ZAPAKE-564183 format. One record per residue (C-alpha): x, y, z; residue in three letters. Coordinates in steps of 0.1 Angstrom, whole numbers, plus 2048, in hexadecimal, padded with zeros to 3 digits. Layout:
<pts>
XYZALA ...
</pts>
This chain:
<pts>
3A79CCE8FMET 3BC9E7E93ALA 3A89F6EA9ASN 39D9D4EC4ASP 3BC9DCEE3PRO 3BA9B4EE5ARG 3BF9B1EC6LEU 3DF9CDEC1ASN 3E89BAEDCTHR 3EB996ED0ALA 3FC9AAEAFLYS 4159BBEC7THR 41E994ED8ALA 41F989EB2VAL 4399A1EABLEU 44F993EC1ASN 45C974EADTYR 454988E90TRP 47C981E89VAL 47A95EE91ASP 45B95DE77ILE 46696CE5CGLN 487953E60VAL 470931E64ALA 45593FE44ALA 477948E2EARG 483923E39GLY 468914E28TYR 45E932E0BSER 43D937E1CLEU 430960E22PRO 43C96EE41ALA 41D980E49ASN 40595CE42ILE 41D94AE59VAL 41996BE74ALA 3F296CE6DGLY 3F1944E78VAL 40394FE99VAL 3EB96CE9FALA 3CD954E97GLN 3DA935EA9GLU 3F1941ECASER 3ED966ECAALA 411967ECAGLY 413955EEEASN 43093AEEAARG 423925F0ALYS 40191FEFAALA 3F18FCF00LEU 3D18F1EF4ARG 3C18CCEF8ALA 3B28BEEDAGLU 3A589AEEDPRO 394894ECDASN 3AF896EB6TYR 3AF875EA5LEU 3D1872E93TRP 3EB865EA5LEU 40C85CE94TRP 41C842E9FGLY 410816EABASP 42A815EC8ASP 436841ECEPRO 44E831EEBGLY 46381BED5GLU 45F833EB1LYS 469853EC0LEU 47C84EEDCGLY 46685BEFBARG 479868F15PRO 482856F32PRO 469854F4DGLY 44F861F31GLU 431843F2ESER 41F837F0CGLU 40184BF1CALA 413870F20THR 42086BEFBGLU 3FE867EF3TRP 3EC889EFFTYR 40B89AEF7CYS 402893ED5GLN 3DF89FEDBARG 3E88C0EDELEU 3F08DAECCSER 4128F1ED5TRP 41F914ED1GLY 41B92EEBELEU 40D91EE9EMET 3FB904EB2GLN 40F8E7EA4ILE 3FD8C3EAFMET 4168AEEC2GLY 40E890EACALA 4138A6E8CVAL 4358B0E9AALA 438890EA1ARG 432889E7EGLU 4498A2E6DLEU 466893E81GLY 4678A4EA1PHE 475889EB8ARG 47B8A6ED9GLY 46B8ACEFAASP 4468B9EF2PHE 44E8D6F06GLY 4698E3EF0ASP 44C8EEED7LEU 44B909EEAPHE 468915EDCGLU 46792CEC2PRO 47F923EA6GLU 470903EACILE 44A906EAEASN 45091BE8ALEU 466908E7EGLY 44D8E9E83LEU 42E8FEE7BGLY 43C911E5ACYS 4438E9E51LYS 4258DFE52TYR 4148FCE43LEU 42C8F9E27ALA 41E8D9E1DTRP 3FD8DFE20CYS 406901E08PHE 40F8E4DF0LYS 3EE8CADF5ARG 3E08E7DEEGLU 3F68EEDCELYS 3FE912DDCGLY 3DB91CDE6ASP 3DE92FE02VAL 3B992DE13PHE 3B590CE0AASN 3DB903E1DALA 3D291AE3ALEU 3B0905E3EGLN 3C38E6E38ARG 3D98F4E54TYR 3BA8F8E72ASN 3A78D3E64GLY 3BE8C0E50GLY 3AE8B8E2DGLY 3898C1E35GLY 37D8E5E2ALYS 35D8F0E43THR 35190AE49GLU 367911E6CARG 385909E5DTHR 37B921E3EALA 37693DE5EARG 394934E67TYR 3A7939E49ALA 398959E44ARG 39E967E64GLU 3C4958E5FVAL 3C3971E3DLEU 3B4993E51ASP 3D198DE68TRP 3EF986E50ALA 3E09A6E43GLY 3EC9BCE62GLU 40D9AFE60PHE 4119B2E38GLU 
</pts>
């Protein structure tokens, strides 16, 4: 990894958030290098990373407007659309953020403290569901409960990245 300039650029970008990563990881008893690996794999350290996931099915709330108190002027359709986007450093799904208790404006998910906090909260939940198994927790973080070759490749890539932050 160390000889590829693109990877070095991503590593440098992730290291810009190293203190924030350590604080968030510590708050959920997670290894900081694993969290940094997720950040590197998910966003290459770009806090403004945004990805549409139009086929994401697990939206949160029957009536997001009532339940979540969407900001004035935001339509119900916008709420549903934003739940299908992955946001920021850890590419947390909007729906997962809502499920974890986030009630703010979705744009706030670009803030490193908020994004890392929610991402670590979700990753810690994945670790708990997988009884502390790092590889399986990373697969769950990426693909829900399904364990496929795609999620296994993701877990291996995160672990490769994590080695860069030891």
